[in-house]
C-alpha positions as YAML, in Angstrom:
chain: A
units: angstrom
residues:
- id: 1
  name: MET
  ca: [0.00, 0.00, 0.00]
- id: 2
  name: VAL
  ca: [1.37, 3.45, -0.89]
- id: 3
  name: TYR
  ca: [0.11, 6.79, 0.40]
- id: 4
  name: ASN
  ca: [1.26, 10.01, -1.28]
- id: 5
  name: GLY
  ca: [0.79, 13.62, -0.23]
- id: 6
  name: LYS
  ca: [0.67, 15.13, 3.23]
- id: 7
  name: VAL
  ca: [0.32, 11.93, 5.23]
- id: 8
  name: ASN
  ca: [-0.24, 12.22, 9.00]
- id: 9
  name: TYR
  ca: [-0.09, 9.18, 11.26]
- id: 10
  name: ARG
  ca: [-0.66, 8.53, 14.96]
- id: 11
  name: SER
  ca: [-0.41, 5.23, 16.77]
- id: 12
  name: LYS
  ca: [0.47, 3.88, 20.18]
- id: 13
  name: PHE
  ca: [4.11, 3.60, 19.03]
- id: 14
  name: ILE
  ca: [4.93, 6.48, 16.63]
- id: 15
  name: SER
  ca: [3.53, 9.71, 15.22]
- id: 16
  name: PHE
  ca: [4.50, 12.02, 12.37]
- id: 17
  name: ASP
  ca: [3.09, 14.81, 10.20]
- id: 18
  name: ASP
  ca: [3.21, 15.81, 6.53]
- id: 19
  name: ALA
  ca: [5.13, 12.85, 5.11]
- id: 20
  name: GLU
  ca: [5.58, 13.03, 1.34]
- id: 21
  name: LYS
  ca: [5.09, 9.27, 0.99]
- id: 22
  name: VAL
  ca: [4.38, 6.25, 3.20]
- id: 23
  name: VAL
  ca: [4.82, 2.69, 1.93]
- id: 24
  name: ILE
  ca: [3.28, -0.12, 4.01]
- id: 25
  name: ASP
  ca: [4.25, -3.75, 3.41]
- id: 26
  name: GLU
  ca: [1.13, -5.67, 4.41]
- id: 27
  name: LYS
  ca: [2.97, -9.00, 4.66]
- id: 28
  name: THR
  ca: [5.53, -7.79, 7.22]
- id: 29
  name: SER
  ca: [3.63, -4.78, 8.63]
- id: 30
  name: THR
  ca: [6.65, -2.53, 8.04]
- id: 31
  name: LYS
  ca: [6.35, 1.14, 7.14]
- id: 32
  name: LYS
  ca: [8.75, 3.23, 5.07]
- id: 33
  name: ILE
  ca: [8.25, 6.93, 5.75]
- id: 34
  name: PHE
  ca: [9.68, 9.57, 3.43]
- id: 35
  name: ASN
  ca: [10.41, 13.20, 4.39]
- id: 36
  name: CYS
  ca: [8.13, 13.61, 7.38]
- id: 37
  name: LYS
  ca: [7.95, 16.35, 9.99]
- id: 38
  name: ASN
  ca: [7.67, 15.99, 13.77]
- id: 39
  name: PHE
  ca: [8.54, 12.28, 13.88]
- id: 40
  name: LYS
  ca: [8.17, 10.98, 17.44]
- id: 41
  name: VAL
  ca: [8.80, 7.55, 18.91]
- id: 42
  name: ILE
  ca: [6.31, 7.07, 21.72]
- id: 43
  name: GLU
  ca: [6.95, 3.46, 22.73]
- id: 44
  name: VAL
  ca: [9.39, 0.78, 21.52]
- id: 45
  name: LYS
  ca: [9.18, -2.94, 22.26]
- id: 46
  name: SER
  ca: [12.25, -3.89, 20.21]
- id: 47
  name: LEU
  ca: [14.55, -2.20, 17.73]
- id: 48
  name: THR
  ca: [16.64, -3.79, 14.99]
- id: 49
  name: GLN
  ca: [19.14, -2.34, 12.59]
- id: 50
  name: PRO
  ca: [18.63, -3.27, 8.92]
- id: 51
  name: ALA
  ca: [21.36, -5.34, 7.29]
- id: 52
  name: THR
  ca: [23.76, -3.40, 5.10]
- id: 53
  name: LYS
  ca: [24.01, -4.36, 1.46]
...
């Protein structure tokens, strides 16, 4: 799923405003957020670093 434009998002875990683009992978429930404002991490259960190519 791809959202374009001024995307705002609020959840129990993160929030952000005015992202240019948000890509959601429905199989893995991951989100890729592009050029957002006011990104805030509210709660984290675990954090992993992506593998480098």
